[in-house]
N, C-alpha and C positions, 0 to 999 in steps of 0.2 A: 548415977548416970545408968540410963535404963540398959537392960541384955537384949538381946534382938529380940527375944521372945515378945517383952512388953512392948518392944515399937512395936513389934506388926501388929498386936492389940492395938494397941493405941491406932492406929493408921488404918485400921481396919473398922475399929469403931468409928472415926473421921469420916472416911467411906462412906457408911452407911449411913451418917448422920446425913450427910450434906446430898446425898442423892434423895432422904425422903423428907429434905425440906424441900426439893424441889416440888413435893406435890403439897407442900401446905402446911404452915405449922399446926393446924390442927390435924391435919392425918398423919404426920410426925407424931405426933402425940397420942392421936388413939392409939397409935401401934405398936407405941412406947407402954402405955397402958394396960392393952391387949396381952405383950406378952410378959409384963409384969404378973396381970392378976392369973392369966393361965398357966402361965410357965416357970413364975417366980423369977424372971428372970432381967436384970435390970439393961440398963443401956451398958455401962462397965464391963457385964460379962457375955455379951455376945459372940465374942470370938468362941467362947468354950460352946455354946450354943447353937451356929448356926445352923442344925437342921432345923430344929424347933420354931427359928426365926423365919426358915424358909417354908415351914409347912403351914405357917400365921400367912405369908402373904399368898399362898396358893388359894388358903382358906378366903381371904381379904377379895382376892383382884382375880381369881380363877387362873387361867392360861395368862395375861396381862403380868402375873408376877415375874416370869421368864423375862421380859424387858426391863423390870427391876433390877433382878439380881445379875442382866447382864451388864447395867446403869453402875450398881454396885463394882462388880469384877472390872470397871473399865476404871472407875475412878481409883480404886484400890492400888491397882495397876501405876496409874500418874502417878499417884503419890510414893509408891513403894522406890521407882525408879531411879526418885530424885533423894532417896533417902544415903548417904552413905554407908551407915552401915550395914544395909540387905539390900540396894539397888545393885551393887557390886557380885552379887548374888547372880548368876545366870540359871536358869530355869528351863525347860523344856515342858512344857501343858498342850498335849493337843488332845482331841477327841471332837468329833461335830456335836455329838450331844451331851455335852459337859455342862455338868451340872454347880450351880453356885457354891455347894457343898462338894461337889467332886474338885472344883477350881482349888476353895481355902486348903483340902488337907493335902490334893497336891503341893500345891505352893510351900506350903507349914513342911511335909515329909523330906522334900527335896531343899528345902529355904534353911530350917532351922536345921537339919542333919551336917551342913556346909560350916567349916570354921571359918574363919571372917579372917 
C-alpha cells in the first residue's frame, strides 16, 4: 500500500505527464529528454525536482511556461481532490503570484504534515 507521500508523488507525475501530452508526444518526450540530459531528472523523480522542471519550462517556453504550470496545478488539484487518502485533507493556498514551486511546496508542507 502506498503512503501519502508516494501517492502525492504519483498523482503529481501523472498530472504533469497529462499536461505535457496536451502539447503532443514529441514535445513531451523532448522535455523528458532534456530533463534527463541536463539535470539527471527522470519522470519518476520530478516531484523532488520541481524547481529544475520549472526552470526548464521557462528556458523552453519563456513567459508561456506560466500557462503550462497553471495547467499542471489545475490537473494535479483535480486528481488530488478525488483521492480518498489525500483529498480529505484541507489546505489553504493563497497568493496572486503563486509559482508552481510555491504551490507544490505549500501543498506538500500543509498536506503531508497532517494526520490521516
